[in-house]
Structures are given as C-alpha cells and as structure tokens.
Backbone and ligand atoms as CSV (ligand in chain L), in Angstrom:
chain,resi,resn,atom,element,x,y,z
A,1,MET,N,N,-40.143,15.372,-1.562
A,1,MET,CA,C,-39.398,16.061,-0.454
A,1,MET,C,C,-38.729,15.096,0.433
A,2,ARG,N,N,-39.459,14.060,0.740
A,2,ARG,CA,C,-38.844,13.095,1.634
A,2,ARG,C,C,-37.635,12.396,1.010
A,3,LYS,N,N,-37.779,12.165,-0.281
A,3,LYS,CA,C,-36.724,11.448,-1.000
A,3,LYS,C,C,-35.465,12.352,-1.047
A,4,VAL,N,N,-35.673,13.624,-1.177
A,4,VAL,CA,C,-34.503,14.567,-1.256
A,4,VAL,C,C,-33.784,14.524,0.121
A,5,LEU,N,N,-34.495,14.472,1.230
A,5,LEU,CA,C,-33.902,14.448,2.556
A,5,LEU,C,C,-33.072,13.160,2.759
A,6,LEU,N,N,-33.637,12.035,2.244
A,6,LEU,CA,C,-32.916,10.719,2.393
A,6,LEU,C,C,-31.617,10.753,1.595
A,7,LEU,N,N,-31.678,11.373,0.377
A,7,LEU,CA,C,-30.471,11.459,-0.460
A,7,LEU,C,C,-29.404,12.338,0.244
A,8,ALA,N,N,-29.858,13.379,0.823
A,8,ALA,CA,C,-28.947,14.319,1.546
A,8,ALA,C,C,-28.285,13.549,2.705
A,9,THR,N,N,-29.048,12.759,3.416
A,9,THR,CA,C,-28.576,12.005,4.523
A,9,THR,C,C,-27.454,11.006,4.046
A,10,ALA,N,N,-27.792,10.407,2.924
A,10,ALA,CA,C,-26.885,9.367,2.337
A,10,ALA,C,C,-25.585,10.034,1.993
A,11,ALA,N,N,-25.724,11.221,1.362
A,11,ALA,CA,C,-24.462,11.983,0.918
A,11,ALA,C,C,-23.665,12.331,2.162
A,12,MET,N,N,-24.278,12.712,3.210
A,12,MET,CA,C,-23.516,13.050,4.449
A,12,MET,C,C,-22.814,11.884,5.028
A,13,LEU,N,N,-23.559,10.799,5.034
A,13,LEU,CA,C,-22.951,9.558,5.596
A,13,LEU,C,C,-21.675,9.133,4.748
A,14,THR,N,N,-21.760,9.295,3.448
A,14,THR,CA,C,-20.692,9.008,2.598
A,14,THR,C,C,-19.503,9.818,2.904
A,15,MET,N,N,-19.744,11.127,3.066
A,15,MET,CA,C,-18.654,12.060,3.343
A,15,MET,C,C,-18.028,11.818,4.623
A,16,THR,N,N,-18.866,11.439,5.614
A,16,THR,CA,C,-18.321,11.136,6.965
A,16,THR,C,C,-17.430,9.919,6.867
A,17,GLY,N,N,-17.826,8.918,6.031
A,17,GLY,CA,C,-16.981,7.771,5.815
A,17,GLY,C,C,-15.659,8.036,5.301
A,18,PHE,N,N,-15.594,9.046,4.398
A,18,PHE,CA,C,-14.253,9.380,3.840
A,18,PHE,C,C,-13.387,10.102,4.894
A,19,ALA,N,N,-14.044,10.850,5.757
A,19,ALA,CA,C,-13.314,11.630,6.728
A,19,ALA,C,C,-12.791,10.758,7.873
A,20,ALA,N,N,-13.291,9.565,8.007
A,20,ALA,CA,C,-12.905,8.696,9.122
A,20,ALA,C,C,-11.496,8.267,9.011
A,21,GLY,N,N,-10.905,7.999,7.773
A,21,GLY,CA,C,-9.560,7.525,7.651
A,21,GLY,C,C,-8.775,8.545,6.840
A,22,ALA,N,N,-7.452,8.548,7.118
A,22,ALA,CA,C,-6.619,9.437,6.357
A,22,ALA,C,C,-6.345,8.810,4.983
A,23,GLU,N,N,-5.914,9.656,4.057
A,23,GLU,CA,C,-5.527,9.124,2.721
A,23,GLU,C,C,-4.063,9.548,2.507
A,24,ILE,N,N,-3.315,8.526,2.118
A,24,ILE,CA,C,-1.878,8.678,1.882
A,24,ILE,C,C,-1.701,8.380,0.406
A,25,GLU,N,N,-0.903,9.211,-0.231
A,25,GLU,CA,C,-0.573,8.967,-1.621
A,25,GLU,C,C,0.830,8.305,-1.833
A,26,VAL,N,N,0.829,7.249,-2.597
A,26,VAL,CA,C,2.049,6.624,-3.084
A,26,VAL,C,C,2.140,6.740,-4.564
A,27,ARG,N,N,3.190,7.341,-5.044
A,27,ARG,CA,C,3.329,7.605,-6.519
A,27,ARG,C,C,4.057,6.459,-7.205
A,28,MET,N,N,3.584,6.105,-8.404
A,28,MET,CA,C,4.267,5.071,-9.179
A,28,MET,C,C,5.151,5.807,-10.218
A,29,LEU,N,N,6.455,5.615,-10.118
A,29,LEU,CA,C,7.349,6.450,-10.931
A,29,LEU,C,C,8.323,5.633,-11.765
A,30,ASN,N,N,8.740,6.231,-12.902
A,30,ASN,CA,C,9.793,5.650,-13.667
A,30,ASN,C,C,11.169,5.912,-13.041
A,31,LYS,N,N,11.169,7.117,-12.388
A,31,LYS,CA,C,12.473,7.420,-11.751
A,31,LYS,C,C,12.200,8.100,-10.387
A,32,GLY,N,N,12.768,7.589,-9.289
A,32,GLY,CA,C,12.473,8.092,-8.004
A,32,GLY,C,C,13.334,9.366,-7.718
A,33,SER,N,N,13.041,10.012,-6.626
A,33,SER,CA,C,13.767,11.224,-6.279
A,33,SER,C,C,15.193,10.907,-5.915
A,34,ASP,N,N,15.481,9.671,-5.502
A,34,ASP,CA,C,16.920,9.326,-5.185
A,34,ASP,C,C,17.635,8.704,-6.416
A,35,GLY,N,N,17.030,8.744,-7.569
A,35,GLY,CA,C,17.648,8.326,-8.792
A,35,GLY,C,C,17.290,6.873,-9.175
A,36,GLY,N,N,16.684,6.142,-8.269
A,36,GLY,CA,C,16.315,4.786,-8.583
A,36,GLY,C,C,15.335,4.668,-9.682
A,37,MET,N,N,15.374,3.584,-10.441
A,37,MET,CA,C,14.394,3.355,-11.509
A,37,MET,C,C,13.303,2.466,-11.096
A,38,MET,N,N,12.078,2.837,-11.611
A,38,MET,CA,C,10.892,2.071,-11.383
A,38,MET,C,C,10.637,1.884,-9.836
A,39,VAL,N,N,9.993,2.836,-9.307
A,39,VAL,CA,C,9.780,2.781,-7.817
A,39,VAL,C,C,8.443,3.211,-7.463
A,40,PHE,N,N,8.019,2.789,-6.238
A,40,PHE,CA,C,6.884,3.363,-5.494
A,40,PHE,C,C,7.542,4.397,-4.585
A,41,GLU,N,N,6.910,5.528,-4.541
A,41,GLU,CA,C,7.451,6.563,-3.620
A,41,GLU,C,C,6.366,7.224,-2.765
A,42,PRO,N,N,6.371,7.183,-1.430
A,42,PRO,CA,C,7.357,6.419,-0.666
A,42,PRO,C,C,7.114,4.866,-0.797
A,43,SER,N,N,8.151,4.175,-0.507
A,43,SER,CA,C,8.082,2.630,-0.599
A,43,SER,C,C,7.742,1.990,0.785
A,44,LEU,N,N,7.814,2.749,1.813
A,44,LEU,CA,C,7.398,2.188,3.129
A,44,LEU,C,C,6.444,3.192,3.718
A,45,VAL,N,N,5.166,2.762,3.935
A,45,VAL,CA,C,4.100,3.550,4.364
A,45,VAL,C,C,3.438,2.954,5.641
A,46,LYS,N,N,3.374,3.756,6.693
A,46,LYS,CA,C,2.729,3.260,7.871
A,46,LYS,C,C,1.405,4.009,8.021
A,47,VAL,N,N,0.360,3.158,8.212
A,47,VAL,CA,C,-0.982,3.819,8.372
A,47,VAL,C,C,-1.696,3.124,9.505
A,48,GLU,N,N,-2.845,3.600,9.866
A,48,GLU,CA,C,-3.721,3.035,10.840
A,48,GLU,C,C,-4.843,2.284,10.128
A,49,PRO,N,N,-5.444,1.273,10.786
A,49,PRO,CA,C,-6.550,0.593,10.202
A,49,PRO,C,C,-7.649,1.571,9.799
A,50,GLY,N,N,-8.215,1.428,8.582
A,50,GLY,CA,C,-9.278,2.350,8.133
A,50,GLY,C,C,-8.743,3.404,7.226
A,51,ASP,N,N,-7.385,3.560,7.223
A,51,ASP,CA,C,-6.759,4.551,6.323
A,51,ASP,C,C,-6.784,4.009,4.915
A,52,THR,N,N,-6.584,4.889,3.984
A,52,THR,CA,C,-6.593,4.618,2.553
A,52,THR,C,C,-5.279,5.020,1.921
A,53,VAL,N,N,-4.766,4.130,1.141
A,53,VAL,CA,C,-3.533,4.421,0.366
A,53,VAL,C,C,-3.971,4.561,-1.082
A,54,LYS,N,N,-3.677,5.694,-1.679
A,54,LYS,CA,C,-3.943,5.831,-3.127
A,54,LYS,C,C,-2.634,5.766,-3.870
A,55,PHE,N,N,-2.603,4.682,-4.673
A,55,PHE,CA,C,-1.458,4.450,-5.558
A,55,PHE,C,C,-1.742,5.271,-6.841
A,56,VAL,N,N,-0.901,6.292,-7.038
A,56,VAL,CA,C,-1.149,7.287,-8.152
A,56,VAL,C,C,-0.248,6.976,-9.380
A,57,ALA,N,N,-0.891,6.842,-10.508
A,57,ALA,CA,C,-0.233,6.497,-11.743
A,57,ALA,C,C,0.465,7.827,-12.294
A,58,THR,N,N,1.410,8.312,-11.555
A,58,THR,CA,C,2.089,9.557,-12.070
A,58,THR,C,C,2.776,9.314,-13.346
A,59,ASP,N,N,3.474,8.159,-13.421
A,59,ASP,CA,C,4.006,7.729,-14.702
A,59,ASP,C,C,3.189,6.503,-15.082
A,60,LYS,N,N,2.971,6.345,-16.438
A,60,LYS,CA,C,2.088,5.226,-16.829
A,60,LYS,C,C,2.921,3.970,-16.944
A,61,GLY,N,N,2.310,2.809,-17.129
A,61,GLY,CA,C,3.017,1.584,-17.298
A,61,GLY,C,C,3.266,0.878,-16.031
A,62,HIS,N,N,2.610,1.277,-14.929
A,62,HIS,CA,C,2.820,0.661,-13.638
A,62,HIS,C,C,1.452,0.269,-13.085
A,63,ASN,N,N,1.487,-0.745,-12.134
A,63,ASN,CA,C,0.290,-1.034,-11.394
A,63,ASN,C,C,0.653,-1.384,-9.948
A,64,ALA,N,N,-0.305,-1.566,-9.114
A,64,ALA,CA,C,-0.085,-1.930,-7.723
A,64,ALA,C,C,-0.961,-3.088,-7.393
A,65,GLU,N,N,-0.338,-4.165,-6.892
A,65,GLU,CA,C,-1.153,-5.338,-6.530
A,65,GLU,C,C,-0.485,-6.029,-5.374
A,66,THR,N,N,-1.261,-6.809,-4.630
A,66,THR,CA,C,-0.774,-7.556,-3.530
A,66,THR,C,C,0.118,-8.728,-3.943
A,67,ILE,N,N,1.092,-9.050,-3.109
A,67,ILE,CA,C,1.992,-10.189,-3.362
A,67,ILE,C,C,1.461,-11.312,-2.510
A,68,LYS,N,N,1.301,-12.517,-3.281
A,68,LYS,CA,C,0.732,-13.671,-2.673
A,68,LYS,C,C,1.403,-14.011,-1.344
A,69,GLY,N,N,0.585,-14.174,-0.359
A,69,GLY,CA,C,1.045,-14.552,1.013
A,69,GLY,C,C,1.670,-13.419,1.774
A,70,MET,N,N,1.806,-12.242,1.202
A,70,MET,CA,C,2.443,-11.134,1.919
A,70,MET,C,C,1.397,-10.143,2.342
A,71,LEU,N,N,0.464,-10.668,3.108
A,71,LEU,CA,C,-0.600,-9.775,3.741
A,71,LEU,C,C,-1.171,-10.589,4.889
A,72,PRO,N,N,-1.791,-9.953,5.893
A,72,PRO,CA,C,-2.368,-10.662,6.991
A,72,PRO,C,C,-3.406,-11.682,6.566
A,73,GLU,N,N,-3.447,-12.770,7.330
A,73,GLU,CA,C,-4.475,-13.756,6.970
A,73,GLU,C,C,-5.883,-13.230,6.944
A,74,GLY,N,N,-6.578,-13.529,5.899
A,74,GLY,CA,C,-8.009,-13.127,5.804
A,74,GLY,C,C,-8.158,-11.779,5.129
A,75,ALA,N,N,-7.080,-11.047,4.968
A,75,ALA,CA,C,-7.155,-9.726,4.315
A,75,ALA,C,C,-7.374,-9.859,2.831
A,76,ALA,N,N,-8.091,-8.872,2.263
A,76,ALA,CA,C,-8.449,-8.924,0.881
A,76,ALA,C,C,-7.244,-8.593,-0.020
A,77,THR,N,N,-7.124,-9.275,-1.111
A,77,THR,CA,C,-6.104,-8.942,-2.074
A,77,THR,C,C,-6.599,-7.869,-2.964
A,78,PHE,N,N,-5.767,-7.190,-3.748
A,78,PHE,CA,C,-6.187,-6.260,-4.710
A,78,PHE,C,C,-5.221,-6.251,-5.929
A,79,VAL,N,N,-5.749,-5.905,-7.067
A,79,VAL,CA,C,-4.966,-5.791,-8.298
A,79,VAL,C,C,-5.372,-4.571,-9.053
A,80,GLY,N,N,-4.383,-3.662,-9.150
A,80,GLY,CA,C,-4.693,-2.359,-9.843
A,80,GLY,C,C,-4.443,-2.549,-11.393
A,81,LYS,N,N,-5.101,-1.763,-12.145
A,81,LYS,CA,C,-4.878,-1.827,-13.561
A,81,LYS,C,C,-3.674,-1.002,-13.977
A,82,THR,N,N,-2.917,-1.416,-14.999
A,82,THR,CA,C,-1.713,-0.726,-15.409
A,82,THR,C,C,-2.070,0.641,-15.926
A,83,GLY,N,N,-1.317,1.652,-15.421
A,83,GLY,CA,C,-1.524,3.033,-15.829
A,83,GLY,C,C,-2.734,3.729,-15.191
A,84,GLU,N,N,-3.313,3.116,-14.172
A,84,GLU,CA,C,-4.475,3.700,-13.442
A,84,GLU,C,C,-4.218,3.830,-11.968
A,85,ASP,N,N,-4.799,4.886,-11.435
A,85,ASP,CA,C,-4.745,4.979,-9.880
A,85,ASP,C,C,-5.614,3.948,-9.308
A,86,ILE,N,N,-5.228,3.567,-8.094
A,86,ILE,CA,C,-6.053,2.612,-7.330
A,86,ILE,C,C,-6.014,3.025,-5.847
A,87,SER,N,N,-7.155,3.163,-5.273
A,87,SER,CA,C,-7.221,3.512,-3.816
A,87,SER,C,C,-7.638,2.242,-3.037
A,88,VAL,N,N,-6.855,1.968,-1.998
A,88,VAL,CA,C,-7.079,0.763,-1.218
A,88,VAL,C,C,-7.266,1.192,0.277
A,89,THR,N,N,-8.355,0.805,0.902
A,89,THR,CA,C,-8.524,1.036,2.282
A,89,THR,C,C,-8.159,-0.200,3.038
A,90,PHE,N,N,-7.193,-0.024,4.011
A,90,PHE,CA,C,-6.647,-1.092,4.742
A,90,PHE,C,C,-7.365,-1.202,6.114
A,91,ASP,N,N,-8.190,-2.176,6.285
A,91,ASP,CA,C,-8.965,-2.376,7.460
A,91,ASP,C,C,-8.268,-3.281,8.502
A,92,GLN,N,N,-7.410,-4.164,7.967
A,92,GLN,CA,C,-6.849,-5.191,8.814
A,92,GLN,C,C,-5.414,-4.892,9.055
A,93,ALA,N,N,-5.017,-4.922,10.355
A,93,ALA,CA,C,-3.688,-4.665,10.760
A,93,ALA,C,C,-2.727,-5.725,10.175
A,94,GLY,N,N,-1.470,-5.290,9.884
A,94,GLY,CA,C,-0.457,-6.202,9.403
A,94,GLY,C,C,0.395,-5.500,8.368
A,95,VAL,N,N,1.360,-6.378,7.860
A,95,VAL,CA,C,2.314,-5.960,6.779
A,95,VAL,C,C,1.721,-6.429,5.457
A,96,TYR,N,N,1.673,-5.507,4.491
A,96,TYR,CA,C,1.221,-5.845,3.130
A,96,TYR,C,C,2.391,-5.606,2.192
A,97,GLY,N,N,2.722,-6.595,1.336
A,97,GLY,CA,C,3.695,-6.418,0.286
A,97,GLY,C,C,2.903,-6.084,-0.996
A,98,VAL,N,N,3.429,-5.011,-1.648
A,98,VAL,CA,C,2.745,-4.579,-2.881
A,98,VAL,C,C,3.841,-4.594,-3.974
A,99,LYS,N,N,3.404,-5.026,-5.200
A,99,LYS,CA,C,4.319,-5.056,-6.323
A,99,LYS,C,C,3.712,-4.370,-7.477
A,100,CYS,N,N,4.564,-3.910,-8.443
A,100,CYS,CA,C,4.179,-3.531,-9.766
A,100,CYS,C,C,4.482,-4.745,-10.607
A,101,LEU,N,N,3.504,-5.308,-11.215
A,101,LEU,CA,C,3.705,-6.600,-11.916
A,101,LEU,C,C,4.784,-6.495,-12.998
A,102,PRO,N,N,4.717,-5.515,-13.947
A,102,PRO,CA,C,5.736,-5.428,-15.012
A,102,PRO,C,C,7.181,-5.187,-14.427
A,103,HIS,N,N,7.348,-4.615,-13.256
A,103,HIS,CA,C,8.680,-4.274,-12.771
A,103,HIS,C,C,9.037,-4.934,-11.469
A,104,TYR,N,N,8.313,-6.020,-11.148
A,104,TYR,CA,C,8.511,-6.712,-9.878
A,104,TYR,C,C,10.027,-7.169,-9.781
A,105,GLY,N,N,10.541,-7.773,-10.801
A,105,GLY,CA,C,11.858,-8.276,-10.846
A,105,GLY,C,C,12.986,-7.193,-10.764
A,106,MET,N,N,12.531,-5.951,-11.136
A,106,MET,CA,C,13.425,-4.835,-11.084
A,106,MET,C,C,13.388,-4.200,-9.695
A,107,GLY,N,N,12.567,-4.736,-8.868
A,107,GLY,CA,C,12.446,-4.287,-7.480
A,107,GLY,C,C,11.418,-3.144,-7.178
A,108,MET,N,N,10.459,-3.096,-8.091
A,108,MET,CA,C,9.388,-2.131,-7.906
A,108,MET,C,C,8.364,-2.689,-6.862
A,109,VAL,N,N,8.666,-2.510,-5.608
A,109,VAL,CA,C,7.772,-3.042,-4.575
A,109,VAL,C,C,7.605,-1.994,-3.480
A,110,ALA,N,N,6.587,-2.129,-2.656
A,110,ALA,CA,C,6.381,-1.224,-1.521
A,110,ALA,C,C,5.835,-2.080,-0.399
A,111,MET,N,N,5.976,-1.504,0.815
A,111,MET,CA,C,5.424,-2.178,1.978
A,111,MET,C,C,4.515,-1.217,2.752
A,112,ILE,N,N,3.297,-1.698,2.938
A,112,ILE,CA,C,2.321,-1.001,3.611
A,112,ILE,C,C,2.139,-1.628,5.058
A,113,VAL,N,N,2.410,-0.849,6.017
A,113,VAL,CA,C,2.311,-1.390,7.462
A,113,VAL,C,C,1.103,-0.737,8.108
A,114,VAL,N,N,0.102,-1.586,8.484
A,114,VAL,CA,C,-1.168,-1.134,9.002
A,114,VAL,C,C,-1.203,-1.427,10.479
A,115,GLY,N,N,-1.257,-0.415,11.348
A,115,GLY,CA,C,-1.280,-0.631,12.733
A,115,GLY,C,C,-0.167,-1.484,13.168
A,116,THR,N,N,-0.432,-2.457,14.080
A,116,THR,CA,C,0.609,-3.313,14.616
A,116,THR,C,C,0.819,-4.462,13.684
A,117,PRO,N,N,1.975,-4.631,13.057
A,117,PRO,CA,C,2.268,-5.740,12.115
A,117,PRO,C,C,2.536,-7.026,12.870
A,118,THR,N,N,1.571,-7.957,12.797
A,118,THR,CA,C,1.748,-9.218,13.530
A,118,THR,C,C,2.173,-10.319,12.581
A,119,ASN,N,N,2.297,-10.028,11.344
A,119,ASN,CA,C,2.634,-11.098,10.319
A,119,ASN,C,C,4.030,-10.860,9.686
A,120,ILE,N,N,4.879,-10.248,10.410
A,120,ILE,CA,C,6.217,-9.900,9.846
A,120,ILE,C,C,6.956,-11.147,9.453
A,121,ASP,N,N,6.962,-12.194,10.324
A,121,ASP,CA,C,7.730,-13.399,9.979
A,121,ASP,C,C,7.221,-14.101,8.773
A,122,GLN,N,N,5.879,-14.195,8.648
A,122,GLN,CA,C,5.262,-14.789,7.450
A,122,GLN,C,C,5.597,-13.950,6.192
A,123,ALA,N,N,5.565,-12.668,6.374
A,123,ALA,CA,C,5.888,-11.777,5.204
A,123,ALA,C,C,7.260,-11.918,4.701
A,124,LYS,N,N,8.203,-12.021,5.746
A,124,LYS,CA,C,9.594,-12.151,5.351
A,124,LYS,C,C,9.878,-13.426,4.695
A,125,ALA,N,N,9.048,-14.471,4.941
A,125,ALA,CA,C,9.299,-15.878,4.375
A,125,ALA,C,C,8.831,-16.022,2.951
A,126,VAL,N,N,8.061,-15.053,2.479
A,126,VAL,CA,C,7.609,-15.085,1.076
A,126,VAL,C,C,8.791,-14.935,0.081
A,127,PRO,N,N,8.895,-15.940,-0.849
A,127,PRO,CA,C,9.974,-15.820,-1.783
A,127,PRO,C,C,9.757,-14.582,-2.755
A,128,GLN,N,N,10.827,-13.884,-3.038
A,128,GLN,CA,C,10.733,-12.709,-3.929
A,128,GLN,C,C,11.525,-12.960,-5.131
A,129,VAL,N,N,11.178,-12.128,-6.087
A,129,VAL,CA,C,11.706,-12.229,-7.491
A,129,VAL,C,C,12.818,-11.180,-7.719
A,130,GLY,N,N,13.962,-11.566,-8.220
A,130,GLY,CA,C,15.003,-10.624,-8.620
A,130,GLY,C,C,15.344,-9.611,-7.573
A,131,LYS,N,N,15.373,-8.346,-7.990
A,131,LYS,CA,C,15.813,-7.253,-7.111
A,131,LYS,C,C,14.868,-7.023,-5.983
A,132,ALA,N,N,13.590,-7.501,-6.092
A,132,ALA,CA,C,12.594,-7.212,-5.049
A,132,ALA,C,C,13.050,-7.822,-3.752
A,133,LYS,N,N,13.815,-8.902,-3.787
A,133,LYS,CA,C,14.367,-9.524,-2.591
A,133,LYS,C,C,15.233,-8.519,-1.697
A,134,GLN,N,N,16.079,-7.880,-2.446
A,134,GLN,CA,C,16.943,-6.908,-1.762
A,134,GLN,C,C,16.196,-5.689,-1.280
A,135,VAL,N,N,15.223,-5.220,-2.099
A,135,VAL,CA,C,14.457,-4.052,-1.732
A,135,VAL,C,C,13.682,-4.347,-0.438
A,136,PHE,N,N,13.075,-5.512,-0.366
A,136,PHE,CA,C,12.293,-5.906,0.819
A,136,PHE,C,C,13.123,-6.021,2.002
A,137,THR,N,N,14.423,-6.603,1.798
A,137,THR,CA,C,15.282,-6.713,2.957
A,137,THR,C,C,15.543,-5.316,3.555
A,138,THR,N,N,15.774,-4.388,2.752
A,138,THR,CA,C,16.006,-2.971,3.191
A,138,THR,C,C,14.764,-2.396,3.853
A,139,LEU,N,N,13.565,-2.700,3.340
A,139,LEU,CA,C,12.326,-2.254,3.859
A,139,LEU,C,C,12.073,-2.817,5.218
A,140,PHE,N,N,12.322,-4.091,5.373
A,140,PHE,CA,C,12.137,-4.746,6.705
A,140,PHE,C,C,13.112,-4.171,7.748
A,141,GLU,N,N,14.317,-3.862,7.314
A,141,GLU,CA,C,15.300,-3.207,8.194
A,141,GLU,C,C,14.811,-1.850,8.645
A,142,LYS,N,N,14.250,-1.066,7.695
A,142,LYS,CA,C,13.739,0.253,8.016
A,142,LYS,C,C,12.629,0.113,9.013
A,143,LEU,N,N,11.800,-0.904,8.767
A,143,LEU,CA,C,10.634,-1.120,9.698
A,143,LEU,C,C,11.085,-1.454,11.104
A,144,GLU,N,N,12.005,-2.289,11.217
A,144,GLU,CA,C,12.618,-2.685,12.547
A,144,GLU,C,C,13.203,-1.479,13.186
A,145,ALA,N,N,13.922,-0.671,12.441
A,145,ALA,CA,C,14.660,0.535,12.973
A,145,ALA,C,C,13.629,1.538,13.463
A,146,SER,N,N,12.469,1.653,12.797
A,146,SER,CA,C,11.524,2.636,13.261
A,146,SER,C,C,10.819,2.136,14.463
A,147,LYS,N,N,10.627,0.839,14.586
A,147,LYS,CA,C,10.048,0.294,15.810
A,147,LYS,C,C,10.918,0.421,17.054
A,148,THR,N,N,12.235,0.276,16.846
A,148,THR,CA,C,13.222,0.474,17.919
A,148,THR,C,C,13.214,1.955,18.330
A,149,ALA,N,N,13.184,2.853,17.406
A,149,ALA,CA,C,13.145,4.325,17.623
A,149,ALA,C,C,11.959,4.731,18.455
A,150,ALA,N,N,10.896,4.051,18.255
A,150,ALA,CA,C,9.592,4.460,18.881
A,150,ALA,C,C,9.575,4.004,20.389
A,151,ARG,N,N,10.440,3.042,20.721
A,151,ARG,CA,C,10.480,2.555,22.101
A,151,ARG,C,C,10.989,3.456,23.055
L,1,CU,CU,CU,6.223,-0.497,-12.613
C-alpha cells in the first residue's frame, strides 16, 4: 500500500515537471511553407528558461544538433538522431544555433532564443558553412527587429 502511494506521488511530481515549462514544436521539413528547401519551421523560436523545444521529424533524413560555440557558456550541447524527434529543455538563457548536419551547408539551421540573449556577439562570430551564413544573418536581423519592436 505504501509503495503504491509513493509511486503515485512520483507520477504526480513528474507531471508537474512537464507542466512547468511550455513545449514548442519545430518541424524538420524537406520543403517549407514559403517554398524553401530543407528547413526548420519556425526557424526563429523565442522561449523562456525551462521551456522545451521539440524538433519533430515530420520529414525523415534530418536531425537537430547544437553548433559548436553557438550557445551560452556552460550550456549543454545536444545531438539528435537523423529521422527522429528530439525534445530539448533549455534551462540557460541565451542564443542557441541549431543545425541539421546533412543540410547545414544548404542553410538548414534554426535559432533558439532563451530568455535574455547575452551571447549574441559570440554567436554572431561563429563561422558558418555555405548558405547557413546567410540564413543566420537574416535570423539575427529578425531577432534585433523583434527586440526593437518590444521597446
Ligand atoms: Cu536536414
């Protein structure tokens, strides 16, 4: 009897943990709604610390992983498996660059902004591959524009 109660308590705590942060879905697609090929959609996501982003393998052949140096200092890196969903809870504030390894050079990247991004300059300084450079330039512009609008 006592064991059952303990299990029930554990289950409730687990559920409470899930409820604490929001979950946002980012789909990995061969073709985006704007016609672009090989994209994360949305490619710019703003969340609060403790929120979870679920990268959904809507189309197979993609993955989501951190870009070296493009995350706040001390934050954990992650590497998703190709063709599989991966849920990442972002506890540390900052800008995170995410890439699909097979399509990095084609510009399949996303930016996750958690709380107040304090590492924008460092993130901008990270060298990018192929078309990813242009995509990130656009994403940083969008981020700056949204900050200005909020003022
Ligand atoms: Cu991809």
